[in-house]
N, C-alpha and C positions, 0 to 999 in steps of 0.2 A: 364525491370522486376524490378520490388521490391526487392534489400536486402534483404539476410538474417539477421538475428536477434538476438542477444543476449540476455537472460533475465537476467538480473544484482541485480532487486533487489521484492519482497515477501510482502507486508504488511498487515496488517487487524487492524481495526480503531475496536472499542467499545465502542457504545454511554452509557452511565448511568444512570439509570432511579433511581433505589433506591440502598443504602450500602455504607459508605465507607471505606478506608484503609490510614492512614498515610502514607506518601511518604517514612520515612524510616523504616517502619513495610513494604511495600510493596518491597523494595528494598530489607529485611534480607530478608523475603520470596522466594522473584526470587530467589535470591541464593545459599538457600537450597533446594527448589524443581524444578529448570530450568538448565535445559542445557545449556545452553547461551554462556557461560567461564565468565574470570575475568574482575574486571570492577572497578570504581569508583565510585559512584552513583555525581549524584548531586540535590542541594537537595533546594529547593525554597519553605523558611516559611512562612504561612498564616499567612495573614493581615488584618483587615480591612476592608471590603470592594474591596479587591481583583477579579476580574473577575471569575469566573468558567471555561474560555478555556484556562487561560496560567497554563502551567505546572506546577507540584509543584517537579515532581520529574522525571529525566532526564538518561539514562542510556545509554552506548556505548561499548559495547563490542569488547575485540581481536577476536570472532569468526567475528561479523561482524550484532552482534545482538544491536539493538535501543529498546528501550520501553520510551515510553515518561508518564505518569498521571499528570491528574486534573479532575478533581471531574464533569465535562460531558463528559472526556472519557479517551479511553488509550488504541493507540497504538504499538502494536508490529510489529518488522521490522529486517528483512534480507535485506544487502545489499553488496555485491561484486564486485568489481571494474572488476571481470576481467568474472564473470559470474557464472550462477550459477549449480549446478547437478543435480539432480536426489536425490544423495543424502543431497543436503544440503535445497532442498523441503521437505524433509521428518522429518526433524531437524527440522527444522520452527514448520513446521502443528502437531508436537511433543509438542517442546515444547509450543505451543497456546492451547493443551490441559492440556499441565501442569499448564499454567498461568492461565488456569481458574475454575482449580481443589483450587491453592493458592486464588481466589477473591470469591471462592466458601464458601468457611470459614470467610469469613466476609458478608457475604448478601449479596452482589452486582448482582444487580440482569438489561438488557437490555432490554431499550427501538432500538435500531437497530443496526446493520454491516455494516459495509462498505471491502469489498476486496480491493484492487488494485497490479497489476502486470508492473512492469517499462523495459524498451528495452534500448535494443542501437546500432549502425550498425558507426566504423566506416570508413570513407568518408568522403572524397572533395564536397564542393559546395550541402551541403543536400536537400539545399533551391530550385537548381534547377530537382532535380527530383521530389520532392512535388510538384513544379511549373509544371512540366510537366503529373501530376498525377492527379492534384486537382487543373485543368481547364485550364492548360497552362497561365498561365499569363506570360506579358511579360521578357522579363530574363533580358534587358541592367540591368545594375544595382543593382539588388537585394542581400542581404546582411542577408534576415530571410523572410523566412515562415511558418507560423505558423497554425495548423489543428486542432479544435474542435467541434467533433456533439456529441449529446446527445439525447437517443434514450430512451423510456419509451418498461421495459423489465420483465416478470414475470421468477425468481428463487427461485426453492424450494419451490416455492409456497408465494409469497411474493415479491410487489411489485416492480421493481428496477427503480432506472434509472443507462444509460449503456452509458458511455464514453470512444470516443475514443479521443487520444492527441497527435497531430505528433510535433514537432517542429528541428529545430536546434540547437544544443549545442556543448557543449566541454565535451568530453570523456574521463577521466580522471583526471581533470586538463587540459589536455595537446591537445587533439585530438580531430578534429571539428569534427564531423557524428549528425545523424537522432537521438534522441531520443525522445524513441512513449512513449505514456503509454495506459492502461486498468483500468475501474474501474466500479466494481456494486458497489452502492449505497441504502442498502433495503430505501425506502419512509418510513418517518416520520406518526406516529400515524398505526397500525397495530396492538397494540397488543405487551407483551414482550414476549422476544426471551430466550427461555429454551438453555443453554450448546449446549446438545443437538441437536436443533434447528441452532442456529451459526455451530457447525466445520460441519452437513448438508453442510448451504449454502455455505461455507466456499471451502468446495468439492466442489462442486454441481460450484463455481462462481472460481474455477481450471483449471476445466476443457472449462472455456468459455472465457478466460482471457488470449489469447494463442501468438505467432510470426504468427500463420498461420490466426489467424481474424484480426490481422491489415494486412494483406498481402491481403485477400481477402477483409479487406474496399477498401485499395489504389483500388484494380484491379477491384470493384464494380466501381469505380466512370467513 
């Protein structure tokens, strides 16, 4: 029987089409306009030839929020080592809306988005459980087992990649366990996403990216 999973992280990636905000300006705007907690930002100045994918701003707060910003994308994450409650989910989605409001003032537009949720279960030898669920591989000497599956899906009228990922891992830095991830990424070149469409997509994704979906995935093998 597949174990119960604890949700410990929500993440949304916003892929930038146009518009620009300087790292120090975004840090100040987030402090004023969002409810993510206290933080000291890490700023990396631009230099000629610097790849767009390298973050110019990294924020980690006392409430478990993380925000990274590069010219290519902005990621908002809430990561709590002992698990997320409904109130934490509600605060995450509220802060996503506030972040979109902040970015709207700087003319930022979006080419696509991704939504991700991470789970864990503290247990000994998770690789043996996954071996039984996914192929019954030889267990003698087995020290790790990783499963990755990518499906095509349509969410809120958008074509997406729907990802399942499971592996052995270390929970909270000291405890062995099963680590799982669910990820929905909008495929490129489907037109710009308005803030309203982004929220619609993330809300629809939250219904799909559940621990029950992973249990069903494992049980269907």
